C-alpha positions in Angstrom: 23.4 26.2 -37.6 20.7 27.4 -35.2 20.6 30.9 -34.1 21.3 31.2 -30.4 19.7 33.6 -28.1 23.0 34.3 -25.9 26.8 33.4 -27.1 29.4 33.6 -24.2 33.1 34.1 -25.5 35.4 32.6 -22.7 34.8 29.8 -20.4 36.6 31.1 -17.3 34.8 31.5 -13.8 32.8 34.8 -15.1 31.8 33.4 -18.3 31.0 29.9 -16.5 28.7 31.9 -14.1 27.1 33.9 -16.4 26.2 31.0 -18.7 25.2 28.8 -16.0 22.5 31.3 -14.8 21.4 31.8 -18.0 20.5 28.5 -18.4 19.2 28.0 -14.9 16.6 30.9 -16.2 15.9 28.9 -19.4 18.4 30.9 -21.6 19.9 28.5 -24.0 23.0 30.1 -24.0 26.1 28.7 -26.0 29.6 29.2 -24.5 32.7 28.9 -26.3 36.4 28.9 -25.4 39.6 29.2 -27.2 41.7 27.0 -25.0 41.4 23.1 -25.4 42.1 22.3 -22.0 40.4 23.3 -18.8 42.0 26.1 -16.4 44.5 24.3 -13.9 46.3 26.3 -11.1 45.2 28.6 -8.3 45.4 31.9 -10.0 42.5 34.0 -8.3 41.8 32.5 -5.0 39.9 34.7 -2.6 36.0 34.7 -3.3 34.2 37.4 -1.1 30.8 37.0 1.0 28.7 38.7 -2.0 30.4 36.3 -4.7 29.6 33.4 -2.2 25.9 34.7 -2.5 26.2 34.2 -6.1 27.7 30.6 -5.7 24.5 29.6 -3.5 22.4 31.1 -6.2 23.9 28.5 -8.8 24.4 25.4 -6.3 27.8 25.0 -5.9 28.4 27.0 -2.5 28.2 23.7 -0.4 31.0 21.9 -2.1 33.2 25.4 -2.3 33.0 25.4 1.1 34.0 22.0 1.5 36.9 22.3 -0.5 38.0 26.0 0.5 39.4 27.6 3.5 37.5 30.4 5.5 39.5 33.4 6.6 38.4 34.5 10.2 40.7 37.6 10.6 43.4 40.0 9.2 46.1 41.1 10.6 48.2 44.3 10.0 51.8 44.1 11.3 52.7 47.7 11.3 56.7 48.9 11.3 56.7 49.9 14.7 56.0 46.8 15.9 52.2 46.9 16.6 49.9 44.2 15.0 46.3 45.2 14.5 44.3 42.3 14.5 40.7 42.4 13.1 38.3 39.4 13.3 36.0 39.5 10.4 33.0 38.0 11.6 30.7 35.3 9.2 29.2 38.4 7.0 32.6 39.4 5.9 34.8 36.1 5.8 36.4 35.2 2.3 36.6 31.8 1.3 40.0 30.8 -0.4 39.5 28.5 -3.1 42.0 28.0 -6.1 40.4 29.0 -9.4 40.8 25.7 -11.1 38.1 24.3 -8.2 35.8 27.3 -8.8 36.2 26.7 -12.7 35.4 23.1 -12.4 32.3 23.4 -9.9 30.7 26.3 -12.0 31.1 24.2 -15.3 29.7 21.5 -13.5 26.6 23.6 -12.4 26.5 24.6 -16.2 26.3 21.1 -17.5 23.5 20.2 -15.0 21.6 22.9 -15.9 22.0 21.8 -19.4 24.7 23.5 -21.2 28.2 22.7 -22.2 31.7 24.6 -22.7 32.7 24.1 -26.5 36.8 24.3 -26.3 39.0 24.8 -28.9 36.9 27.7 -30.8 38.7 30.7 -31.2 36.8 33.8 -32.1 38.4 35.6 -35.4 35.9 38.4 -36.1 32.8 40.1 -34.7 30.3 41.8 -36.4 26.5 43.0 -35.5 23.6 44.9 -37.0 20.4 46.1 -35.3 18.9 42.5 -35.3 21.7 40.4 -34.0 25.5 39.6 -33.8 27.6 37.3 -36.1 30.6 35.8 -34.8 33.3 34.0 -36.9 35.1 31.3 -35.0 38.1 28.9 -35.7 38.5 25.4 -34.4 39.7 21.7 -34.9 37.1 21.5 -37.6 37.7 24.9 -39.5 35.5 27.9 -39.7 32.2 28.4 -38.1 29.7 31.4 -38.4 27.8 31.4 -35.2 24.7 34.0 -35.2 23.2 35.4 -31.9 20.9 37.7 -30.4 23.4 38.7 -27.9 27.1 38.4 -26.9 28.8 38.6 -23.8 32.5 38.9 -24.1 34.5 37.4 -21.2 37.6 36.4 -23.0 40.0 38.0 -20.5 42.8 41.1 -20.6 43.6 40.6 -24.4 39.9 40.4 -25.4 39.5 39.6 -29.3 36.2 40.7 -28.7 36.8 44.1 -27.4 39.3 44.4 -30.1 37.0 43.7 -32.8 34.5 45.9 -31.5 36.9 48.7 -31.5 36.1 49.6 -27.7 39.1 51.4 -26.2 40.8 49.9 -22.9 41.4 53.1 -21.1 44.2 53.3 -18.5 47.9 52.4 -17.6 50.3 49.7 -16.7 51.4 49.8 -13.0 55.0 49.9 -12.7 55.3 47.9 -9.7 56.3 44.2 -10.3 55.2 41.3 -7.8 56.5 37.8 -7.1 53.7 35.2 -6.0 54.6 32.1 -4.5 52.6 29.2 -3.1 53.7 26.3 -0.7 54.4 25.3 2.7 55.6 27.7 5.3 57.1 26.4 8.9 57.1 28.7 11.9 54.7 30.2 14.4 52.0 32.1 12.5 48.0 32.8 12.9 46.3 30.1 10.4 43.1 30.7 9.0 44.1 34.3 8.4 45.8 36.9 6.1 48.7 39.0 7.2 49.9 42.2 6.3 53.4 42.9 7.1 54.2 46.5 6.3 57.4 47.3 7.2 60.1 50.2 6.6 61.9 48.0 4.4 58.9 46.8 2.3 56.0 45.1 2.6 54.7 41.2 2.2 51.4 39.7 2.7 50.8 36.0 3.1 47.3 34.1 3.4 46.3 30.6 4.4 45.2 28.5 1.8 43.6 25.3 1.7 45.6 22.1 2.5 48.0 23.8 4.9 49.4 25.8 2.2 50.4 29.3 2.2 50.1 32.3 -0.5 53.1 34.9 -0.3 52.9 38.0 -2.3 55.1 41.1 -2.5 56.4 43.9 -4.4 59.9 43.6 -5.8 62.3 45.6 -7.7 63.1 44.3 -11.2 66.1 41.5 -11.1 64.9 40.4 -7.7 65.2 36.6 -7.5 62.1 34.3 -8.7 62.9 31.3 -6.6 62.9 29.8 -3.1 65.7 31.8 -1.6 64.0 35.0 -3.0 60.8 34.1 -1.1 63.0 33.4 1.8 64.7 36.5 1.8 61.0 38.7 1.7 59.9 36.4 4.6 63.6 37.4 6.6 63.3 41.0 5.8 59.9 42.1 5.7 57.8 39.1 7.6 57.8 38.7 11.5 61.2 36.5 11.5 61.3 33.0 12.5 59.3 31.8 9.3 61.0 29.5 6.6 59.9 27.9 3.7 59.6 24.1 3.3 58.5 23.6 -0.3 57.0 25.7 -2.9 54.4 24.5 -5.3 54.4 27.6 -7.4 56.3 30.8 -8.1 56.2 33.4 -10.5 56.5 37.2 -11.1 53.8 39.3 -12.9 52.9 43.0 -13.5 49.5 44.6 -13.5 47.6 47.2 -15.2 44.9 49.6 -14.3 42.3 49.7 -17.0 38.6 49.9 -17.6 36.7 49.5 -21.0 35.4 53.0 -22.0 32.1 51.4 -22.7 30.7 47.6 -21.3 28.0 47.7 -24.1 28.2 48.2 -27.7 25.2 47.5 -29.5 24.3 43.9 -28.7 27.6 43.0 -27.1 28.6 43.3 -23.5 31.9 43.1 -21.7 32.6 41.3 -18.6 35.7 40.2 -16.1 38.6 41.1 -17.3 37.7 41.8 -20.7 36.1 44.9 -19.2 38.4 45.9 -16.4 41.8 44.9 -14.6 43.7 46.3 -11.7 46.1 45.3 -9.1 45.4 42.3 -7.4 46.2 43.6 -3.8 42.8 42.6 -1.7 41.8 39.8 -4.0 39.2 42.0 -5.6 39.6 41.0 -9.6 37.7 37.8 -9.9 34.9 38.8 -7.4 34.4 42.1 -9.7 34.0 39.7 -12.7 31.7 37.7 -10.9 29.2 40.3 -9.8 29.2 41.2 -13.6 27.7 38.3 -14.1 25.8 38.5 -11.4 24.6 42.0 -12.7 24.0 40.9 -16.3 22.6 37.3 -16.1 18.8 38.3 -14.6 18.4 41.4 -17.1 19.5 39.4 -20.3 17.4 36.5 -19.2 14.4 39.0 -18.4 14.6 40.4 -21.9 15.4 37.1 -24.0 12.2 35.3 -22.2 10.1 38.5 -22.5 9.5 39.3 -18.9 11.7 42.6 -19.1 12.0 45.6 -21.4 14.9 45.5 -23.6 16.0 48.8 -22.1 16.7 47.5 -18.7 20.0 46.3 -20.5 21.0 49.9 -20.8 21.6 49.8 -16.8 24.3 47.1 -17.0 27.2 49.5 -18.5 26.8 52.6 -16.2 26.4 50.3 -13.2 29.3 48.0 -13.5 31.6 50.9 -14.9 30.9 52.7 -11.6 31.7 49.6 -9.8 34.8 49.1 -11.7 35.8 52.5 -10.8 35.5 52.1 -7.3 37.2 49.1 -7.1 40.2 50.4 -9.5 40.6 53.3 -6.9 40.6 51.5 -3.9 43.3 48.7 -5.2 45.3 51.7 -6.4 45.3 53.4 -2.8 45.9 49.8 -1.3 49.0 49.6 -3.5 50.2 52.9 -2.4 50.0 52.4 1.0 51.7 48.8 0.6 54.8 50.3 -1.2 55.5 53.4 1.1 59.2 54.4 2.1 60.5 54.4 5.7 59.2 58.1 6.4 55.9 57.8 4.7 55.1 54.2 6.6 55.5 55.6 10.1 52.8 58.1 9.2 51.1 55.5 7.6 51.2 53.3 11.1 50.1 56.1 13.4 46.8 56.6 11.0 46.1 52.8 11.2 46.4 52.9 14.7 44.1 55.6 15.2 41.7 54.2 12.7 41.5 50.8 14.6 41.1 52.7 18.0 38.3 54.4 16.2 36.5 51.5 15.0 36.7 52.3 11.4 38.7 49.7 10.3 36.3 47.1 11.6 33.1 49.1 10.8 33.9 50.4 7.3 37.3 49.1 5.8 36.2 45.6 6.7 33.1 45.5 4.6 34.9 47.8 1.8 37.4 44.9 1.2 34.5 42.1 1.7 32.5 44.0 -1.4 29.6 45.3 0.7 30.2 48.7 -0.2 30.1 48.3 -3.8 27.0 50.8 -4.9 25.4 51.6 -8.2 23.9 55.1 -9.4 20.0 55.3 -9.3 19.3 55.1 -12.8 15.8 53.9 -13.1 14.2 56.2 -9.9 11.3 58.1 -10.4 12.5 61.6 -11.7 12.3 65.0 -9.5 14.0 66.6 -6.3 14.2 63.9 -3.2 12.1 64.7 -0.5 14.7 65.3 2.5 12.4 64.7 5.1 11.7 61.3 3.8 15.5 60.9 2.9 16.0 61.4 6.8 13.3 59.0 8.0 14.7 56.5 5.8 18.2 56.9 7.1 17.0 57.0 10.8 15.4 53.8 10.2 18.5 52.2 8.6 16.9 51.7 4.9 19.7 51.9 2.5 19.1 54.2 -0.4 18.6 52.8 -4.0 21.9 51.4 -5.6 23.0 49.9 -2.3 23.3 46.4 -1.1 20.3 44.7 0.9 21.6 45.2 4.6 22.4 42.1 7.2 18.9 42.2 8.5 17.5 40.9 5.4 16.8 37.1 5.5 18.4 35.0 2.6 16.4 34.7 -0.5 14.5 31.6 -0.8 15.9 28.7 -2.5 15.6 28.7 -6.3 16.3 31.0 -9.0 16.3 34.5 -7.4 13.5 36.8 -8.1 12.7 40.5 -7.0 11.6 40.6 -3.3 9.6 43.0 -1.3 11.1 43.0 2.3 8.8 44.9 4.3 8.9 45.3 8.2 6.7 47.1 10.9 4.1 45.9 13.9 2.6 42.7 13.9 -0.5 41.8 12.8 -2.5 40.2 9.7 -3.3 43.6 8.1 0.3 44.8 7.3 1.3 41.1 6.2 -1.8 41.2 3.7 -0.9 44.4 2.5 2.9 43.6 1.5 1.6 40.2 0.0 -1.1 42.4 -2.0 1.6 44.6 -3.2 3.6 41.9 -4.5 0.6 40.2 -6.3 -0.4 43.2 -8.1 3.3 43.9 -9.6 3.9 43.1 -13.4 7.1 41.0 -12.8 7.2 38.2 -10.0 7.9 39.4 -6.9 8.4 37.3 -3.4 7.1 39.0 -0.4 8.8 38.9 2.9 7.4 40.5 6.2 9.6 41.2 9.5 7.2 41.9 12.2 8.5 44.0 15.3 10.8 46.5 13.6 10.3 50.0 12.8 8.2 50.3 9.7 9.8 50.3 5.9 9.9 48.4 3.1 13.0 47.4 0.2 12.4 46.6 -3.2 15.3 44.3 -3.9 16.5 43.3 -7.5 17.4 39.7 -8.2 21.0 40.3 -7.5 20.4 41.8 -3.9 20.8 45.6 -4.8 18.0 47.8 -3.6 15.8 49.1 -6.4 13.4 50.8 -4.1 13.0 51.8 -0.3 10.8 53.8 1.6 8.3 54.1 4.6 5.4 55.4 3.3 2.2 54.0 1.1 3.1 56.8 -1.6 6.6 55.5 -1.7 5.3 51.8 -1.9 3.1 52.9 -5.0 5.9 54.6 -6.4 8.5 50.9 -6.3 5.3 49.5 -8.0 5.2 52.0 -11.1 8.8 51.5 -11.1 8.4 47.6 -11.9 6.0 48.8 -14.5 8.6 50.6 -16.3 11.0 47.3 -15.9 8.4 45.0 -17.3 8.3 43.9 -20.9 5.0 45.8 -21.4 6.3 49.0 -21.2 9.7 50.9 -22.1 12.4 51.7 -19.3 13.9 55.3 -19.7 16.8 55.0 -17.4 18.2 58.5 -16.2 21.7 59.0 -17.1 24.2 59.4 -14.0 26.5 62.7 -14.2 29.6 60.7 -15.4 29.3 57.5 -16.9 30.6 55.3 -19.8 27.7 55.4 -22.6 26.4 52.5 -24.2 26.5 53.0 -27.7 
């Protein structure tokens, strides 16, 4: 069979999003899935705003919005009887969408781009050398050897590819067990919301779902009844009272792990999604973390395959996404700790929580954290040397984020089509500044879309295709440095990324 440029192993949402993004960029990726049938069930349901940006790029956001339910607020019901209600605002509102719908929409976009999922092909072995990857699969028609230039494993927590590559999945099991149920709950509570009841007798969370359904989750001791009566007991003893289960569509129990692969790249193979990391489900971070792996890797891998970007740009994937995974695992561990505090500690928690709300910290810091806006990357590609503290202070004063952060809210949405590098500049109105920005974009060694925003404090942001800041500044010298940075990324010159102080090394 003809050698393929990229083989994606695993057709869950992460693998589908990656394959779709590659096909849209002209890379004819092949995607295989061990299971013969499509995914079903709700599973991961909470899609955060950065993920919805990816859905917009892939062309599935409108349909996702039609099928899903926007969460408008989050309420924290404290043990002393106080409720802290936080209106999220459009920038921070997640979309509740059962995972079976997410997978179906992404697979439809993949097929529209020209690809298709090959189901019933189970990977049994992986070998590689400096030139490519050989993957042995077994399916209904027997054994097949697939040759690929690059491989991306999105085959879940029990990843066969990760195992065959010999990559350690470092971490530990979470000892707390959870019950998860979905169905219809009667009673008086705010809909289009997520409710956290943090009581002295235990905690429970329930969230609105499409179609008038509700998802209930809570940490439970071993032996807790996993049935409708058990769910009712949770609502009665940990909830607000007055709620009753009228019918359950699903109920299960599960445990989780806190693990991150020691490296997310080994040679020509990459790990993404649950194959790369797993953690407590509190906060609905897991699927979003995996989809952002795909968002990070797609433009880099497509750029290398199509000859636009230097191959060493791929060295940034592992350190960047490893740091993101560390942030999320650390945060979800903290959420879980707060969620299962005993009576004495819960009183202290409630006092602290009320103080954070009074100071505006919940709305200004915690809500964007949950929404996914505060994930940062190490600055691996910036020019060497000590930063100029005067320029850093000026950049901060003008609200320009440092490299590695996400584009701020004042940056307009990118134009429709395949995401490109963007040069977003601002300053006084006039033809001269506009011409300068367009000239800088035209001189870049890779395609750059220019945007000028008049009437704001001067400065510029050079944005990557995934919306992260590659460079920022306020002077002509810093703009020239950004141009040199693009020169190092472009295929005509090697990329030599700086190494962060602590990171997983790519093999």
